N, C-alpha and C positions, 0 to 999 in steps of 0.2 A: 294664811296658806304654807307660812313657812314649815309650820309642825305638823302640817296635815299625815306625814308619813308615820307618825304618834298617836294615830286614831283608829278605833277598831275598823270603821267602814271609811274610808277617804272618800270625800264629795268629788271627785275629779273625773272627767270622762278617761276612759282606757286608751292606751297607746302602748301596744304590746311589741315590743322588738326584742331580737335574740342579739347578745354580744357574746365575742369568744374571747376568753382570756386566759392566759397563762398562770396559773396559782399552783406554787410548790412543784413545780414540774409537771403538773399535769393541764392538759388543755379542755378548757371546760366551755361547754356551751350554756349560756343562761337567757331565760326568759325576764324580761324586766317589762315593768309597766310605770304610768305615771301615778304619783299617789304611794311610790316608795321611795325608799334613800337609796340616793345614789343611781338614778336609774339608768345613767348614759354610761358607765364606768363602773368597776370595783374601785372607790375611794380610796387614798394613798394611805390613809391611819389602817385601814383593813389590812391594807397588804405589808405594812410595817408590821402591825400585831402578828399576822402568817408567820411572816418570817421569822420571827423570834419563837415559835412554837415547836418542840421537839418533843412529842408524846410517844408512847407505847402501844403497840398494837392490841386492841382490845380493850383499852381503856375506856373508861364511860366520860363523855363528854357534855356538857350544857352549853349551846350557843345562845345567850340572852338577847333577844333584839335582832334575830338572825336575820329580816330583811328579805330577800328574795335567794338566800341561803349561801351565796359564797363561801364564807368560812367555814360552817360546819362540812358542807358538801366537798371542800379541797381537803379539809383534815381526814375526812372518811376514806376519801379516795387516795390520799398519799400516805396517809399513816395507819389505815385501819381501824380507825376508833370507831367505838359501841357511840354514836352520835344522836344528843336529842338537841333540837331546835324550837325556841320558842319565839313569837312576836304578837303583840297586841294588835297587829293590822292583818285582818283578814285575805285583804288582797296579796300581802307581801307571803303569808301562809300559805296560800294556794300556788303562787309561784314557786315557794321552797320545796313544796311537794312535787312538783312539775319538774324542776329543775334535778332534784334529786333523782328520780325516775330517768329522766333526759341523759344523765351522766351515770347509769349503772350503781348508784348508791341507796344501800338501805339505813333509812334514818327515822326516829320517831319524830315528825312534826307536828305540831298543834299551836291553837290559838291559845295565849295566855297575857293575860295583863301581869308583867313582871312574873312572880313567881306563883300567881294563884292557884295555876292547873298542874302545877310539877309535885309529883312525888318522887319519893327516892331520894338517894344520895350521889355525889358524882366524884370522880378524883378530879376532874376539872371544869372550872365555868371560866369562859370567855365572855367578852362583851365590848362592842364597839358602841357605848351607852349613847341614846339620843339625847344629845345636848340640848337640842331647841325644845325639847319636852321640858327642860329644867332643872335646877340643881336638885329637887328633892326627888325626883324621879332617879337621877344619876346614883344619889344618895344611897336611896332604897335598893337598886341594882347591889351596892356593896354591903351594906347592913344585913340584907337579909339573906345573902350567897350564903354566909356561914352554916345556916342551917340546911342548907341541900350539898356540903361537900363532906365526904370522909374525912377521918383523922389524918393529916399529912396530905390533903387535897390542897389546891390553889385556886386563886383567882387570879384573872389575866384579866386587863383592860386596856384599851388605849384612848387617850385623852390629849387634846391640845393644851399647850401650856396655857394659851390666852383664854382658853374656855375653861378651866378650872382643875389643871391637874394639879396644881398644889394643894387646893381643898379636897382633892380626891384623895392623895396621898396621905393628906393627915386623917381624912375618915378611915381610912384603909388602917393606918395605925392604931387608930382608935380601937376599931373593932377586932383586927387579929392581932395586934402588940408588934406586927410588923408590916412592912412594906418595901420592896425593894424595887430601883428605877432599873429595868432591866435594859431599855434602850432609850436614846433621844437621837429624833430624826427630824429636822426640819420643823421643830416645834411641837413634834407629836412624842408625846411619852407613853413607853408601855410599863404599867406598873403591876407589880405580882406582890399579894399575900399568899401564904401558907398558914393554914389551919392546924395549930398544934395542939395538943390532948390537953391543954389546960384552957382553950377557949369556952 
């Protein structure tokens, strides 16, 4: 049951309810459901990640493992980004689509197992990767991101120290040749790598 949010079709009864959250100065009303990640509230790691992101209006952003959509929707609304959101979980994708509409946000939102259905490139990729899906999945989020970034684009992820931040940082350094710890907060690390032209 622990990793059911990382399944395409969670086999669990629906329990839809609405939460109201303040993210990046925006009040959002979000539908959540059982079988999706952090259904009762926007998890602390996602909030720490959001508060480190300061992008420019109109930039293209990919939210990998978007869940019911709090990160991408908040960034689209607060910073005016051109947002694409993906998740393996069909239930999460349906919620994210409803939540974008509910909050007046236009975004591309579709089902994808990691980058399988993604085309084009982005200036920014963000992820609160699905730790319970295992290290291989987390490292694939990092390894394959570079193919979907513009030169000068960046990958920013949040991961707890005890859940593999040091190995994720090493993987990012291996793939990108650089990785900066942007912030540490209550054991959460915000890690960022930039794709330079030699990658």
